[in-house]
LODO-152928 format. One record per residue: residue number from 1; x, y, z of N, C-alpha, C, CB in turn. Coordinates in Angstrom, 3 decimals. Each point is the difference from the previous one (the first is absolute). Glycine has a CB too. Example, Ala and Ser with C-alpha at 12.3 -4.5 7.8 and 13.67 -1.06 7.14 Angstrom:
<volos>
1:13.190:-5.690:7.800:-0.890:1.190:0.000:0.900:1.200:0.000:-1.892:-1.173:1.246
2:1.542:2.223:-1.966:0.820:1.190:0.060:-0.770:1.090:0.730:1.184:-0.628:-2.145
</volos>
This chain:
<volos>
1:-4.176:10.843:-22.462:-0.877:1.119:0.232:0.583:0.839:1.138:-2.025:-1.316:-0.813
2:2.099:2.622:0.625:0.465:0.905:1.042:-1.049:0.111:1.093:1.371:1.276:-1.676
3:-0.916:-1.047:2.893:-0.910:0.124:1.135:-0.993:1.143:-0.215:1.785:-0.919:1.510
4:-1.309:2.036:-2.054:-0.879:1.146:-0.232:-1.197:-0.409:-0.860:1.974:1.560:0.185
5:-1.708:-2.280:-1.266:-1.071:-0.437:-0.888:-0.925:-0.983:0.715:1.508:0.340:-1.983
6:-0.940:-1.279:2.743:-0.789:-0.983:0.745:-0.914:0.696:1.014:1.843:-1.700:-0.295
7:-1.272:2.645:1.051:-0.794:0.707:1.007:-1.131:0.797:-0.629:2.018:0.128:1.444
8:-1.722:0.520:-2.567:-0.986:0.852:-0.648:-1.026:-0.810:-0.796:1.721:1.802:-0.117
9:-1.256:-2.728:-0.697:-0.887:-0.743:-0.897:-0.737:-1.131:0.714:1.533:0.567:-1.875
10:-0.797:-1.420:2.562:-0.599:-1.180:0.609:-0.705:0.318:1.306:1.758:-1.368:-1.070
11:-1.104:2.139:1.938:-0.581:0.309:1.303:-0.827:1.281:0.010:1.916:-1.173:1.008
12:-1.920:1.890:-2.101:-0.756:1.248:-0.149:0.343:1.045:1.049:-1.812:-1.333:-0.990
13:3.081:1.410:1.347:0.456:1.022:0.938:0.450:1.220:-0.789:0.700:-1.755:1.692
14:-0.855:2.945:-1.124:0.427:1.200:-0.720:1.516:0.010:-0.182:-1.969:1.256:0.929
15:2.440:-0.644:-2.011:1.449:0.067:-0.231:0.686:0.748:1.141:-0.380:-0.060:-2.494
16:1.502:-0.463:2.930:0.769:0.609:1.088:1.113:0.859:-0.593:-0.522:-1.948:1.541
17:1.141:2.743:-0.689:1.142:0.797:-0.437:1.126:-0.937:-0.424:-0.650:1.900:1.550
18:1.428:-1.455:-2.487:1.086:-0.823:-0.529:1.028:-0.296:1.093:-0.352:0.998:-2.291
19:0.822:-2.216:2.283:1.069:-0.376:0.924:0.826:-1.101:-0.648:-1.400:0.633:2.029
20:2.596:-0.839:-1.497:0.872:-1.036:-0.553:-0.644:-1.374:0.098:1.989:1.371:0.623
21:-2.711:-1.644:0.481:-0.655:-1.305:0.162:-0.991:-0.231:-1.128:0.275:0.139:2.494
22:-1.055:0.882:-2.830:-0.976:-0.154:-1.084:0.677:-0.185:-1.345:-1.601:1.390:1.292
23:2.745:-0.762:-1.477:0.693:-0.092:-1.273:0.661:-1.355:-0.221:0.369:2.436:0.129
24:0.171:-3.027:0.925:0.818:-1.191:-0.169:-0.643:-1.300:0.465:1.906:1.484:0.254
25:-2.883:-1.412:0.632:-0.613:-1.224:0.521:-1.048:-0.539:-0.962:0.417:0.796:2.334
26:-0.509:-2.092:-2.368:-0.986:-0.686:-0.817:-0.885:-0.826:0.918:1.563:-0.066:-1.999
27:-2.650:-0.447:1.475:-0.963:-0.742:0.801:0.652:-1.196:0.694:-1.809:0.727:-1.568
28:2.738:-1.406:0.909:0.617:-1.168:0.627:0.858:0.356:1.214:-0.015:-1.089:-2.227
29:0.269:2.360:2.470:0.731:0.428:1.183:-0.912:0.140:1.216:1.614:1.173:-1.488
30:-2.918:-1.206:1.273:-0.941:0.272:1.091:0.133:-1.004:1.129:-1.557:0.998:-1.650
31:1.703:-2.281:1.345:0.126:-1.002:1.057:1.231:0.266:0.856:-1.162:-1.675:-1.457
32:2.272:1.978:0.822:1.219:0.293:0.765:-0.172:1.250:0.846:1.370:-1.082:-1.786
33:-2.011:2.093:1.230:-0.251:1.227:0.745:-0.915:-0.268:1.185:0.305:1.334:-2.097
34:-1.401:-2.085:1.867:-0.913:-0.357:1.085:0.747:-0.763:1.084:-1.927:-0.076:-1.614
35:2.719:-0.922:1.212:0.706:-0.815:0.977:0.951:0.861:0.834:-0.177:-1.988:-1.536
36:0.930:2.833:0.890:0.956:0.853:0.700:-0.696:0.925:0.985:1.505:-0.109:-1.981
37:-2.547:0.794:1.531:-0.712:0.939:0.873:-0.749:-0.713:1.126:-0.231:1.546:-1.945
38:-0.409:-2.656:1.634:-0.770:-0.734:1.010:0.913:-0.565:1.086:-1.711:-0.571:-1.743
39:2.837:0.016:1.346:0.938:-0.559:0.980:0.586:1.114:0.856:0.546:-1.899:-1.561
40:-0.174:2.992:0.932:0.553:1.131:0.756:-1.008:0.510:1.023:1.416:0.630:-1.974
41:-2.663:-0.490:1.565:-1.043:0.468:0.910:-0.229:-1.014:1.120:-1.083:1.268:-1.886
42:1.053:-2.539:1.564:-0.220:-1.042:1.007:1.138:-0.043:1.016:-1.285:-1.324:-1.691
43:2.501:1.533:1.237:1.154:-0.035:0.897:0.055:1.224:0.910:1.228:-1.323:-1.715
44:-1.713:2.441:1.247:0.065:1.238:0.780:-1.156:0.167:0.981:1.185:1.009:-1.910
45:-2.337:-1.533:1.558:-1.179:0.164:0.857:0.140:-0.817:1.270:-1.416:0.410:-2.018
46:0.864:0.114:3.082:0.000:-0.707:1.279:-1.128:-1.030:0.052:0.991:2.026:1.112
47:-1.987:-1.868:-1.976:-1.131:-0.928:0.022:0.317:-1.252:-0.806:-1.582:1.929:0.257
48:0.833:-2.978:0.004:0.194:-1.290:-0.658:-0.520:0.071:-1.430:-0.191:-1.203:2.212
49:1.061:1.015:-3.216:-0.460:0.066:-1.389:-0.847:-1.214:-0.397:2.041:1.328:-0.535
50:-2.079:-2.332:1.394:-0.726:-1.232:-0.303:-1.146:-0.236:0.986:2.103:-0.956:-0.967
51:-2.734:2.025:1.413:-1.059:-0.153:0.995:-1.207:-0.765:-0.526:0.767:2.117:1.011
52:-0.883:-2.262:-2.313:-1.121:-0.756:-0.561:0.401:-1.404:-0.451:-0.994:2.159:-0.718
53:2.176:-2.590:1.110:0.441:-1.370:-0.275:-0.479:-0.877:1.150:2.049:0.792:-1.320
54:-2.517:-1.977:0.997:-0.527:-0.911:1.014:1.014:-0.404:1.054:-1.541:-0.818:-1.712
55:1.016:0.474:2.871:0.845:-0.395:1.132:0.813:-1.264:-0.296:-1.675:1.040:1.534
56:1.211:-1.844:-2.487:0.710:-1.237:-0.318:1.382:0.246:-0.603:-2.206:-1.075:-0.349
57:2.473:2.302:-0.104:1.308:0.339:-0.575:0.837:0.846:0.955:-1.020:-0.102:-2.277
58:0.619:0.174:3.545:0.639:0.884:0.970:0.614:-0.738:1.189:-1.614:1.734:-0.690
59:1.969:-2.982:0.529:0.582:-0.746:1.113:1.282:0.684:0.469:-0.997:-2.149:-0.881
60:1.181:2.174:2.185:1.199:0.602:0.572:1.224:-0.836:-0.340:-1.364:0.984:1.862
61:2.475:-0.305:-1.957:1.280:-0.672:-0.205:0.610:-0.286:1.367:0.357:1.152:-2.247
62:0.160:-2.365:2.424:0.662:-0.278:1.277:1.427:0.553:-0.058:-1.420:-2.093:0.370
63:2.111:2.019:0.744:1.340:0.583:0.100:0.963:-0.620:-1.002:-0.418:0.448:2.412
64:0.350:-1.743:-2.590:0.884:-0.677:-0.961:-0.273:0.471:-1.421:0.099:-1.996:1.508
65:-1.364:2.117:-1.866:-0.354:0.466:-1.339:0.495:1.424:-0.223:-2.014:-1.496:0.010
66:1.838:2.365:0.984:0.482:1.384:-0.119:1.521:0.029:-0.181:-1.926:0.796:1.429
67:2.618:-1.607:-0.640:1.464:-0.062:-0.115:0.417:-0.513:-1.377:0.173:-0.392:2.477
68:-0.867:-0.626:-2.972:0.313:-0.552:-1.320:-0.214:1.029:-1.104:-0.639:-2.265:0.834
69:-0.424:3.060:-0.710:-0.248:1.063:-0.989:1.125:1.025:0.050:-2.496:-0.335:0.205
70:2.856:0.761:0.996:1.056:1.003:0.150:1.307:-0.478:-0.619:-1.093:0.810:2.097
71:1.440:-2.073:-1.875:1.228:-0.559:-0.571:-0.084:-0.054:-1.527:0.346:-1.356:2.094
72:-1.482:0.900:-2.610:-0.175:-0.161:-1.448:0.024:1.332:-0.730:-1.329:-2.050:0.437
73:0.746:3.066:0.153:-0.133:1.284:-0.690:1.338:0.669:-0.264:-2.209:0.257:1.070
74:3.237:-0.685:-0.397:1.340:0.547:-0.264:0.508:-0.399:-1.382:0.481:-0.076:2.453
75:-1.117:-0.952:-3.046:0.453:-0.533:-1.282:-1.039:0.159:-1.110:1.395:-1.616:1.263
76:-2.478:2.305:-0.966:-1.123:0.108:-0.936:-0.200:1.463:-0.382:-1.102:-2.051:1.000
77:0.670:2.307:-2.221:-0.358:1.349:-0.436:-1.289:0.393:0.718:1.118:-0.318:-2.285
78:-0.977:0.998:3.412:-1.106:0.295:0.904:-1.050:0.897:-0.644:1.573:-0.246:1.903
79:-1.154:1.281:-2.588:-0.966:0.933:-0.586:-0.882:-0.691:-1.039:1.611:1.879:0.399
80:-1.018:-2.739:-1.181:-0.788:-0.717:-0.998:-0.925:-1.021:0.672:1.852:0.318:-1.683
81:-1.382:-0.951:2.752:-0.841:-0.941:0.739:-1.198:0.715:0.603:2.007:-1.417:0.499
82:-1.789:2.591:0.078:-1.101:0.791:0.560:-1.047:0.276:-1.079:1.574:1.059:1.675
83:-1.120:-0.627:-2.830:-0.916:0.351:-1.082:-0.782:-1.207:-0.504:1.548:1.835:-0.641
84:-0.868:-2.955:0.428:-0.683:-1.185:-0.523:-0.967:-0.593:1.017:1.985:-0.460:-1.433
85:-1.595:0.415:2.701:-0.916:-0.489:1.036:-1.226:0.897:0.098:1.938:-0.971:1.266
86:-1.712:2.292:-1.284:-1.114:0.945:0.084:-0.964:-0.211:-1.165:1.484:1.666:1.174
87:-0.932:-1.768:-2.363:-0.844:-0.185:-1.186:-0.778:-1.309:0.088:1.633:1.330:-1.370
88:-0.956:-2.400:1.772:-0.683:-1.296:0.102:-1.150:0.069:1.003:2.146:-1.173:-0.591
89:-1.871:1.722:1.759:-1.035:0.091:1.038:-1.171:0.845:-0.497:1.753:-0.241:1.803
90:-1.441:1.390:-2.359:-1.038:0.923:-0.441:-0.836:-0.565:-1.140:1.457:1.869:0.714
91:-0.820:-2.448:-1.695:-0.734:-0.452:-1.185:-0.615:-1.383:0.148:1.525:1.387:-1.332
92:-0.995:-2.208:2.210:-0.486:-1.374:0.092:-0.759:-0.313:1.276:1.900:-0.620:-1.395
93:-1.529:1.230:2.494:-0.641:-0.365:1.258:-1.115:0.957:0.400:2.141:-1.014:0.692
94:-2.063:2.271:-1.108:-1.075:0.943:0.317:-1.276:-0.362:-0.727:1.687:1.784:0.372
95:-1.563:-2.295:-1.564:-1.181:-0.270:-0.809:-0.469:-1.450:0.099:0.752:1.790:-1.537
96:-0.110:-2.585:2.391:-0.371:-1.411:0.097:-1.397:-0.165:0.588:2.415:-0.596:0.263
97:-3.183:-0.254:-0.901:-1.266:-0.424:0.590:0.266:-1.320:0.701:-1.409:1.184:-1.784
98:0.456:-1.680:2.516:0.198:-1.244:0.734:0.413:-1.129:-0.940:-1.689:0.749:1.696
99:1.071:-0.828:-2.857:0.302:-1.065:-0.944:1.398:0.141:-0.605:-2.436:-0.160:-0.496
100:2.938:1.395:0.415:1.286:0.259:-0.644:1.160:0.061:0.985:-1.227:1.226:-1.753
101:0.956:-1.413:3.034:1.050:0.176:0.988:1.224:-0.825:-0.327:-1.731:0.466:1.696
102:2.860:0.134:-1.442:1.262:-0.690:-0.175:0.256:-0.794:1.272:0.914:1.792:-1.577
103:-0.435:-2.991:1.436:0.238:-0.885:1.135:1.051:0.626:0.914:-0.598:-2.037:-1.392
104:0.253:2.231:2.651:0.906:0.661:0.942:1.241:-0.829:0.303:-1.969:1.131:0.984
105:1.956:-2.407:-1.349:1.173:-0.838:0.244:0.997:0.029:-1.161:-1.432:-1.456:1.421
106:1.086:2.138:-2.525:0.949:0.149:-1.096:1.213:0.778:0.502:-1.870:-0.063:-1.722
107:3.034:-0.309:1.258:1.209:0.724:0.374:0.038:1.343:-0.736:1.231:-2.184:0.418
108:-0.841:3.237:0.281:0.080:1.329:-0.618:0.950:-0.022:-1.185:-0.494:1.077:2.211
109:1.644:-1.691:-2.047:0.990:0.001:-1.083:-0.557:-0.635:-1.260:1.821:-0.099:1.693
110:-2.504:-1.046:-1.569:-0.562:-0.683:-1.166:-1.092:0.841:-0.644:0.537:-2.215:1.039
111:-1.388:2.796:-0.210:-1.109:0.804:-0.492:0.510:1.246:-0.716:-1.438:-0.854:1.869
112:2.397:1.534:-1.271:0.538:1.222:-0.594:0.745:-0.297:-1.301:0.188:1.002:2.290
113:0.591:-2.070:-2.310:0.711:-0.352:-1.229:-0.977:-0.378:-1.119:1.950:-0.781:1.383
114:-3.008:0.041:-1.036:-1.009:-0.356:-1.009:-0.706:1.258:-0.515:-0.332:-2.253:1.107
115:0.026:3.173:-0.204:-0.645:1.262:-0.377:0.901:0.785:-0.951:-1.228:0.063:2.208
116:2.514:0.021:-1.872:0.927:0.755:-0.833:0.232:-0.696:-1.343:1.097:0.888:2.073
117:-1.085:-2.222:-2.083:0.126:-0.720:-1.269:-1.178:0.308:-0.906:1.279:-1.822:1.147
118:-2.470:1.882:-0.560:-1.199:0.328:-0.775:0.063:1.442:-0.495:-1.334:-1.662:1.342
119:1.777:2.544:-0.479:0.050:1.426:-0.321:1.082:0.320:-1.037:-0.837:0.489:2.305
120:2.013:-1.039:-2.137:1.137:0.352:-0.843:0.384:-1.072:-1.007:0.789:1.374:1.862
121:-1.260:-2.589:-1.672:0.400:-1.114:-0.854:1.034:-0.848:0.698:-0.492:1.351:-2.035
122:0.528:-2.615:1.676:0.968:-0.921:0.601:1.415:0.377:-0.403:-1.715:-1.827:-0.009
123:2.639:1.530:0.910:1.407:0.196:-0.325:0.641:-1.371:-0.185:0.093:2.193:1.298
124:0.895:-2.247:-2.152:0.745:-1.236:-0.195:1.485:0.336:-0.073:-1.955:-1.083:-1.212
125:2.765:0.091:0.926:1.451:0.189:-0.007:0.457:1.043:-1.024:0.228:-2.363:0.741
126:-0.979:2.542:-1.823:0.413:0.940:-1.040:-0.411:1.443:0.308:-0.176:-1.864:-1.638
127:-0.651:2.049:2.663:-0.443:1.338:0.361:1.101:0.683:0.804:-2.433:-0.731:0.003
128:2.843:1.896:-0.451:1.061:0.717:0.698:-0.606:0.970:0.997:1.514:-0.225:-1.992
129:-0.691:0.707:2.904:-0.470:0.950:1.001:-0.526:1.272:-0.651:1.645:-0.935:1.629
130:-1.032:1.342:-2.745:-0.433:1.214:-0.668:-1.400:-0.150:-0.594:2.389:0.527:-0.492
131:-2.735:-1.731:0.031:-1.308:-0.184:-0.623:-1.067:-0.373:1.006:1.145:-0.684:-2.073
132:-0.734:0.302:3.282:-0.977:-0.375:1.016:0.300:0.741:1.291:-0.298:-2.268:-1.056
133:0.014:3.541:1.053:0.288:0.836:1.156:-0.973:-0.252:1.136:0.940:1.709:-1.526
134:-2.018:-2.430:1.261:-1.023:-0.208:1.014:0.390:-1.025:1.055:-1.660:0.601:-1.708
135:2.666:-1.407:1.450:0.423:-0.977:0.992:0.526:0.737:1.224:0.554:-1.692:-1.804
136:-1.013:1.309:2.969:0.454:0.640:1.230:1.301:-0.671:0.423:-2.386:0.577:0.711
137:3.444:0.187:-0.750:1.316:-0.527:0.328:0.001:-0.646:1.387:1.050:1.761:-1.456
138:-0.625:-3.032:1.523:0.152:-0.702:1.267:-1.257:-0.651:0.550:1.767:1.580:0.443
139:-2.910:-1.330:-1.060:-1.260:-0.503:0.553:-0.025:-1.525:0.075:-1.147:2.016:-0.913
140:1.428:-2.667:-0.189:-0.116:-1.462:-0.022:1.043:-0.682:0.882:-0.913:0.175:-2.307
141:2.012:0.466:2.524:1.080:-0.619:0.785:-0.134:0.269:1.499:1.483:0.239:-1.985
142:-1.961:0.933:2.381:0.060:0.392:1.408:-1.354:0.141:0.712:2.074:1.141:-0.613
143:-3.147:-0.921:-0.125:-1.282:0.261:0.652:-0.427:-1.222:0.814:-0.658:1.585:-1.863
144:0.223:-1.382:3.120:-0.383:-1.124:0.864:-1.165:-0.806:-0.575:0.795:1.318:1.961
145:-0.562:-2.592:-2.199:-1.007:-0.867:-0.598:-1.149:-0.344:0.906:1.777:-0.894:-1.356
146:-1.610:1.079:2.665:-1.081:-0.369:0.922:-1.124:1.033:0.062:1.686:-1.236:1.322
147:-1.473:2.409:-1.917:-1.037:1.033:0.039:-1.113:-0.332:-0.987:1.712:1.719:0.673
148:-2.935:-1.674:-0.185:-1.164:-0.360:-0.796:-0.873:1.234:-0.246:0.060:-2.344:0.947
149:-1.034:2.195:-1.845:-0.890:1.128:-0.302:-0.707:0.515:1.249:-0.327:-0.924:-2.294
150:0.128:0.087:3.266:-0.621:0.477:1.237:0.850:1.077:0.683:-1.077:-2.247:0.277
151:2.361:2.343:-0.632:0.927:0.981:0.577:0.269:1.182:-0.927:1.038:-1.854:1.271
152:-1.686:1.925:-2.419:0.458:0.934:-1.040:-0.106:1.475:0.407:-0.693:-1.697:-1.670
153:-0.358:2.081:2.359:-0.135:1.410:0.398:1.096:0.377:0.991:-2.492:-0.112:-0.370
154:2.710:-0.726:1.368:1.035:0.310:0.986:1.404:-0.187:-0.556:-1.583:-0.678:1.782
155:1.735:-0.145:-2.797:1.290:-0.102:-0.691:0.290:1.308:-0.721:-0.283:-2.498:-0.282
156:-0.732:3.034:-0.436:0.195:1.281:-0.687:0.386:1.085:1.008:-1.670:-0.674:-1.779
157:0.984:0.709:2.906:0.303:1.010:1.020:1.419:-0.173:0.543:-2.437:0.094:0.609
158:2.880:-1.336:-0.426:1.360:-0.256:0.485:1.037:0.448:-1.025:-0.852:-1.941:1.345
159:0.562:1.740:-2.628:0.929:0.417:-1.056:0.071:1.530:-0.053:-0.511:-2.105:-1.330
160:-0.620:2.780:1.466:-0.012:1.464:0.023:0.779:0.513:1.214:-2.236:0.022:-1.190
161:2.033:-0.640:2.339:0.711:0.389:1.220:1.517:-0.141:-0.197:-1.989:-0.724:1.399
162:2.406:-0.397:-1.980:1.417:-0.227:-0.292:0.530:1.092:-0.930:-0.320:-2.490:0.296
163:-0.452:2.818:-1.327:0.410:1.019:-0.960:0.212:1.351:0.679:-1.252:-1.222:-1.788
164:0.335:1.580:2.688:0.121:1.288:0.704:1.206:0.017:0.922:-2.474:0.276:-0.116
165:2.813:-1.419:0.705:1.171:-0.085:0.873:1.294:0.203:-0.785:-1.263:-1.554:1.502
166:1.246:1.175:-2.780:1.201:0.088:-0.816:0.307:1.425:-0.448:-0.444:-2.313:-0.753
167:-0.507:3.224:0.892:0.205:1.388:-0.439:0.868:0.774:0.945:-2.184:-0.069:-1.095
</volos>
């Protein structure tokens, strides 16, 4: 379904002026578009994009953890990590109720990989890089294993900070 038809028929919005996005984009592109725009806005704004996330996910990173992140990020696809962490936090932690809370002692790497496996499907030896573009290059090998969900907000901020330094 084209976005124009979805916006007009399903959402009952008035038809917009013709544009290339309306001509070529389909409904299944909306998640990617949302993710791209939301991450870009979150990275550019001076305000905290996670101000409604509970304090249990905001533990400070100590100096060793910060250093370990900085070292690891040299080998990881940083932009994709920023996007996946942002999406996970936004879709899973903002809407958590007390009963649904994710255990703050879970490792970020395990949680993120499980989330991505659910989102994109499991990968195995027969899956090639071309068919599984969602794998974050270097994540499983270099990401610090000691980081837990209690650090996830400040981990995202550290990754964004690293990304801005690289520009």
